[in-house]
C-alpha positions as CSV (number, residue, x, y, z in Angstrom):
1,M,42.5,20.1,6.5
2,A,41.9,16.8,4.6
3,D,39.4,17.6,2.6
4,G,40.4,21.2,1.8
5,L,38.4,23.4,3.4
6,E,38.2,26.3,5.5
7,P,37.6,25.7,9.2
8,G,33.7,27.3,9.9
9,S,33.7,27.3,5.6
10,A,30.1,25.5,3.8
11,P,31.2,22.2,2.8
12,R,30.9,22.5,-1.8
13,R,28.6,21.2,-4.0
14,D,29.7,18.2,-6.3
15,P,29.3,19.2,-9.7
16,R,28.1,16.2,-11.4
17,G,24.7,17.1,-9.1
18,P,23.3,14.8,-5.8
19,R,24.7,11.8,-5.4
20,I,21.8,9.5,-6.9
21,R,20.8,6.7,-4.9
22,E,21.7,2.8,-5.7
23,I,18.1,0.7,-5.9
24,P,17.8,-3.1,-5.5
25,L,16.4,-4.2,-8.5
26,R,13.5,-6.9,-7.1
27,M,12.5,-3.1,-5.5
28,V,11.6,-2.5,-8.9
29,I,9.9,-5.5,-10.1
30,P,6.3,-4.7,-8.1
31,N,5.8,-1.8,-9.2
32,L,6.4,-2.6,-12.9
33,V,3.7,-5.1,-12.2
34,T,1.9,-2.1,-11.4
35,V,2.7,-0.4,-14.7
36,L,1.6,-2.9,-16.2
37,A,-1.7,-3.4,-14.6
38,I,-2.0,0.2,-15.9
39,C,-1.1,-0.5,-19.2
40,A,-3.3,-2.8,-19.8
41,G,-6.8,-1.4,-18.1
42,L,-6.3,1.9,-20.2
43,T,-5.8,-0.3,-23.2
44,G,-8.9,-2.1,-22.6
45,I,-10.7,0.7,-22.2
46,R,-9.6,2.0,-25.5
47,L,-9.8,-1.3,-27.4
48,A,-14.0,-1.0,-26.2
49,F,-14.3,2.7,-28.0
50,E,-13.3,0.8,-31.2
51,H,-15.8,-2.1,-30.7
52,R,-12.9,-4.9,-30.5
53,I,-15.3,-5.9,-27.0
54,E,-14.2,-9.2,-26.3
55,L,-9.9,-8.3,-26.1
56,A,-11.2,-5.0,-23.7
57,V,-13.5,-7.1,-21.7
58,A,-10.0,-9.6,-21.2
59,M,-7.4,-6.9,-20.3
60,V,-9.3,-5.7,-17.7
61,L,-9.7,-8.9,-16.5
62,L,-5.4,-8.8,-17.0
63,A,-5.3,-6.1,-15.7
64,A,-7.6,-6.7,-12.4
65,F,-5.4,-9.7,-12.0
66,L,-1.7,-8.3,-12.3
67,D,-3.3,-5.1,-10.0
68,G,-4.4,-8.0,-7.4
69,V,-0.8,-9.7,-7.6
70,D,1.5,-6.5,-7.0
71,G,1.5,-6.5,-3.3
72,R,1.7,-10.7,-3.2
73,V,4.7,-10.0,-5.2
74,A,6.2,-7.1,-2.9
75,R,5.7,-8.9,0.4
76,A,7.2,-12.3,-1.1
77,L,10.5,-10.3,-2.4
78,K,10.7,-7.7,0.6
79,A,10.3,-4.9,-1.5
80,T,7.9,-3.4,0.1
81,S,8.1,0.8,-0.4
82,K,5.5,3.6,0.6
83,F,6.1,5.0,-3.2
84,G,4.8,1.1,-4.3
85,A,2.1,1.5,-1.9
86,E,1.1,4.4,-3.6
87,M,1.7,3.9,-6.8
88,D,-0.8,0.7,-5.9
89,S,-3.6,2.5,-4.7
90,L,-3.8,4.9,-7.7
91,A,-3.5,2.2,-9.9
92,D,-6.4,0.8,-8.2
93,I,-8.9,2.9,-9.0
94,V,-8.0,3.2,-12.8
95,N,-8.4,-0.9,-13.2
96,F,-10.8,-2.1,-11.2
97,G,-12.9,1.6,-10.9
98,V,-12.6,3.5,-14.1
99,A,-11.8,0.5,-17.2
100,P,-14.6,-1.3,-16.2
101,G,-17.2,0.8,-15.9
102,L,-15.9,3.0,-19.6
103,V,-15.4,-0.9,-21.2
104,L,-19.1,-1.9,-20.6
105,Y,-20.4,2.0,-20.7
106,A,-19.0,1.7,-24.3
107,F,-20.3,-2.1,-24.9
108,L,-23.9,-2.0,-23.3
109,L,-24.7,1.0,-20.8
110,D,-24.7,3.5,-23.7
111,R,-27.7,2.1,-24.9
112,A,-29.8,3.0,-21.9
113,G,-28.4,7.0,-22.3
114,A,-28.3,9.2,-19.6
115,P,-28.6,6.4,-16.4
116,G,-26.1,3.8,-18.7
117,W,-23.2,7.1,-17.4
118,I,-24.7,7.3,-13.9
119,A,-24.7,3.7,-13.8
120,A,-20.9,3.4,-14.8
121,L,-20.1,6.7,-13.0
122,L,-21.3,5.6,-9.9
123,F,-19.8,2.5,-9.9
124,A,-16.1,4.2,-10.5
125,I,-17.1,6.1,-7.9
126,A,-18.1,4.0,-5.2
127,C,-14.9,1.9,-6.2
128,G,-12.5,4.7,-5.2
129,L,-14.8,5.2,-1.5
130,R,-14.1,1.3,-1.7
131,L,-10.6,1.7,-1.9
132,A,-10.1,4.6,0.2
133,R,-11.9,3.0,3.3
134,F,-9.5,-0.5,2.6
135,N,-6.6,1.8,2.7
136,V,-7.9,3.6,6.4
137,M,-9.3,0.5,8.1
138,D,-6.1,-1.8,6.4
139,H,-4.0,0.1,9.4
140,D,-6.8,-0.9,11.7
141,P,-5.1,-2.9,14.8
142,G,-6.7,-5.6,16.9
143,K,-9.6,-6.6,14.7
144,G,-8.7,-10.3,16.0
145,W,-10.9,-12.9,13.6
146,R,-12.9,-10.2,12.4
147,A,-9.6,-9.2,10.1
148,G,-9.9,-12.5,8.3
149,Y,-13.3,-10.5,6.8
150,F,-13.6,-7.6,4.1
151,T,-15.8,-5.3,4.7
152,G,-18.1,-4.9,1.8
153,V,-17.4,-6.7,-1.7
154,P,-13.6,-6.0,-2.6
155,A,-12.3,-4.0,-5.2
156,P,-11.2,-6.5,-7.7
157,A,-14.3,-8.8,-6.7
158,G,-16.3,-6.0,-8.0
159,A,-14.6,-5.7,-11.5
160,M,-14.7,-9.1,-12.2
161,L,-19.0,-8.7,-10.7
162,V,-19.8,-6.4,-12.7
163,L,-18.6,-7.4,-15.9
164,L,-21.5,-9.9,-15.9
165,P,-23.5,-8.8,-18.6
166,A,-20.4,-8.6,-21.1
167,Y,-20.1,-12.2,-20.5
168,L,-23.7,-13.1,-20.9
169,S,-23.3,-11.1,-24.1
170,F,-20.6,-12.5,-24.9
171,L,-22.5,-15.9,-24.5
172,G,-25.7,-15.0,-26.8
173,V,-27.4,-12.7,-24.8
174,E,-29.0,-10.5,-27.4
175,H,-28.2,-6.7,-27.1
176,S,-31.6,-5.2,-26.4
177,R,-32.7,-2.0,-24.2
178,G,-33.7,-4.3,-21.7
179,F,-31.1,-5.9,-21.1
180,A,-28.8,-2.3,-21.1
181,W,-31.6,-1.2,-18.4
182,F,-30.7,-5.2,-16.7
183,S,-27.4,-3.6,-16.7
184,C,-27.5,-0.2,-15.9
185,A,-29.7,-2.2,-12.3
186,F,-26.8,-4.6,-12.0
187,T,-24.0,-2.0,-12.4
188,L,-25.6,-0.1,-9.4
189,L,-26.6,-2.8,-7.2
190,V,-22.3,-3.9,-7.7
191,A,-21.3,-0.3,-6.4
192,V,-23.7,-0.7,-3.5
193,L,-22.0,-4.0,-3.0
194,L,-18.5,-2.1,-2.6
195,V,-19.1,0.9,-0.3
196,S,-22.0,-1.9,1.8
197,R,-20.3,-3.2,5.7
198,I,-21.5,-7.0,4.2
199,P,-18.7,-9.4,5.8
200,V,-17.3,-10.7,3.1
201,W,-15.1,-13.8,3.5
202,S,-11.0,-12.8,2.6
203,G,-9.7,-16.2,3.3
204,K,-6.8,-14.2,5.3
205,N,-6.9,-16.4,8.5
206,L,-6.0,-19.4,6.3
207,G,-3.4,-21.1,7.2
208,R,-1.3,-24.5,6.3
209,I,-3.0,-26.3,4.8
210,R,-2.9,-30.3,5.1
211,G,-0.4,-32.1,3.1
212,D,-2.8,-34.5,1.5
213,M,-5.1,-31.5,0.2
214,V,-2.0,-30.2,-1.8
215,M,-2.2,-32.5,-5.0
216,P,-5.8,-31.8,-4.8
217,L,-5.3,-28.0,-4.6
218,I,-2.9,-28.0,-7.3
219,L,-5.3,-30.4,-10.0
220,L,-7.9,-27.9,-9.1
221,I,-6.2,-24.6,-9.9
222,V,-4.8,-26.2,-12.9
223,F,-8.1,-27.3,-13.7
224,Y,-9.9,-23.8,-13.1
225,V,-7.4,-22.0,-15.3
226,L,-7.9,-24.8,-18.4
227,L,-11.6,-24.1,-18.0
228,L,-10.3,-20.0,-18.5
229,I,-8.6,-21.0,-21.3
230,N,-10.9,-23.1,-23.4
231,Y,-14.0,-21.4,-22.3
232,P,-13.6,-18.1,-20.6
233,W,-16.6,-16.3,-20.6
234,H,-18.9,-19.3,-19.4
235,T,-16.0,-19.7,-16.9
236,M,-16.4,-16.3,-16.3
237,S,-20.3,-16.4,-16.0
238,V,-19.7,-19.6,-13.2
239,T,-17.4,-17.1,-10.8
240,A,-19.4,-14.3,-10.9
241,L,-22.7,-15.6,-10.3
242,A,-20.8,-18.4,-7.8
243,Y,-19.3,-15.3,-6.1
244,L,-23.2,-13.5,-5.8
245,C,-23.9,-16.4,-4.2
246,F,-20.4,-16.5,-1.6
247,I,-21.6,-13.5,-0.9
248,P,-25.2,-13.9,1.9
249,L,-23.7,-17.4,3.1
250,S,-20.3,-15.4,4.3
251,W,-22.9,-13.3,5.6
252,L,-24.7,-16.0,7.6
253,G,-20.8,-17.4,8.2
254,Y,-19.9,-14.0,10.5
255,R,-23.3,-13.8,11.8
256,R,-23.1,-17.2,13.5
257,R,-18.7,-16.7,14.0
258,E,-19.8,-13.5,16.4
259,A,-22.8,-15.0,18.0
260,R,-20.2,-17.6,19.2
261,D,-17.5,-16.2,19.9
262,G,-18.7,-12.4,20.3
263,P,-17.2,-9.0,19.0
264,D,-13.9,-8.3,19.3
265,E,-12.1,-5.9,21.6
266,G,-10.7,-3.0,18.8
267,G,-13.3,-5.2,16.2
268,E,-15.7,-2.4,14.0
269,G,-18.9,-3.4,16.5
């Protein structure tokens, strides 16, 4: 026979081992972003316990940013994969739950004693529950206009919000025991917002923007980035407070839309 095998005999094994399948480089880039996000989050934890708090918070925010864009990078490159999705889910709990909670505990919550640790622990658990619910609901088809809303505060926003006491501390708020207790209460509030069923507008239903709005939008984004570079903690404080104000407005908008259009078939109800 052409391959040198007798009829009915088993094929010979390649002595060099199984053949390694080649993977396009574009498939690797999103996973690399995810790994870098994990490195940033874990480095933030290390810096926090070394009392380099400002840099620790910056690393956690960087981790949250990278973890938030890796999926978009994968879709843009048409490089989505089951491996990448599982990797991203594991990274999310580290960067959105564990890292912010531990950094805040090392900086402020430990001043409140055991309740501080409980608050940090509950935040991390709430983030894990929020991500698990999102993964399940992400595969729920036919939600109509409701698909433009998150159920509860999304995990990246929760990571940004829970660090508000740290931003305020960098602006000069005294590290008193009372402020530590306030930070505990605020951490628990963010944990509740994560697992709540409050509808939060996601912007997913936004389509194309008008041509005359492109330039103002670009200028607005550049202006925000410049503020973030030059006044990072002022900007992050205002951003967190603005998002807290946005939550009830989003809920009101959802109720008005529901009263006008009614519940969608297949929606959450």
